[in-house]
N, C-alpha and C positions, 0 to 999 in steps of 0.2 A: 078163046075166051077173051073178052075185052078187059082192059085194065080196071074199069069201074067195077066189074063183077069180081075180079081178083082182089081188089081193094076191100070189098065188103067181106069176102071170105077170110082174108088175112086179119081184118079187124075183129071178126068174131073169134078166131083162133087166139088172137092176142088177148082179148078180154077173158076168155076161158082160161088161158094159161096164167094170166095175172092173178085171177081169183084162186086158181089151183096152187100157185106158188105161195100165196099168203096162207092158204089153208095148210099146205104142207109144212111151212115154217112153224105154224102154231101146233100142229099135231106132233111134229118131230120134237118140239121142245117139251110138250107134255109127256111124250113117251120116254124121254131121257131127262128126267128132272135133275136140277143141280141142288146139292145139299145146302150150300152157303147162301144162295140168292133165290128170291122168289121167282117162280115161273113167269109171273106177269111182267116182271122187270125184263127178263130175258126175251120174252115175246115182243115187248115194246122196242127193245134194242134191235132185234132182228127185223121187225116189220116197219119201223118208223121211216127208214129211207125209202122203202117201196110205197108206203102210203102217201108220201109226198108227191108221187106221180099219179095219184088216182084221178085228179082233175084233168091232167094231161091225157090220160087214157079216155076219159069221158068226152072231152071236148076235141080230141084229136089234134093237140098242139104238136106239130111234127118236130120242132126243135127240142122240146122237152122230152118227147119220146126217144129221140136220139140220145139225149143225156141219160135217160133211163137205161138204155142199152149199155152205156159205159158203166153205170152202177151195177148192172147185171153181171158184168165181167168180174167184179169183186166177189159177188155172191157165187159165181161159178167157180172161182179159184178156191174159195172156202169149202164149197161142196165137194170138190175133187179131193181136197185133203181129208175129208171125212167119209169118203165112199166106203171104206172098210166098216165104219160104224153104222152109217145111215142107209147104205145102199146107193144105187145109182139113180133112183127116182128123182131126187132133187135136181141133179145135174141135167137129167132129161127134160124136166119141166122148164128149167132155166134156158136150156138150149132151144126148146120150142118157143118160149116167149121171146127170146132174143131174135130168132130167125123170123118169126111171124111179124114182129114189130118192124124189123128192118125192111122186110118185103112190103109191109103196109106203107111205110114211108116212101119207098121207091115207086110202088104202084099208084099211090096217091098223086105223086108228082107227074107220073106218066099220064094218068087220067086227066089231069089238068092241062097238060100239053096237048092231049088228044082233043079236048073240048075247045081249046084255043085255036087249033088248026081247022076246025070245022066252021 
């Protein structure tokens, strides 16, 4: 399989995992509401850092996607702390998003190198 095709597949998986992670964060917040604070505020706090990378996901800005992977490491750490409460689904979605995004960045660069060599 060529890098161009791999890049397309990894981008599709990245977009699906990105949307799935945001949906998971919203659903998990609504499933376990906080008594003192509104659920809307908690959803905003959880999703705001990820929503900042929506344009990077859409336009494929590779450097910003790499920064998103660093932010995902924080989300992963928090999800691992709450595996007993929320289950492992959040950690799996984050792992899928991280891996597919990093592979997308790698294969995008390789596809460009392939195109330049021809």
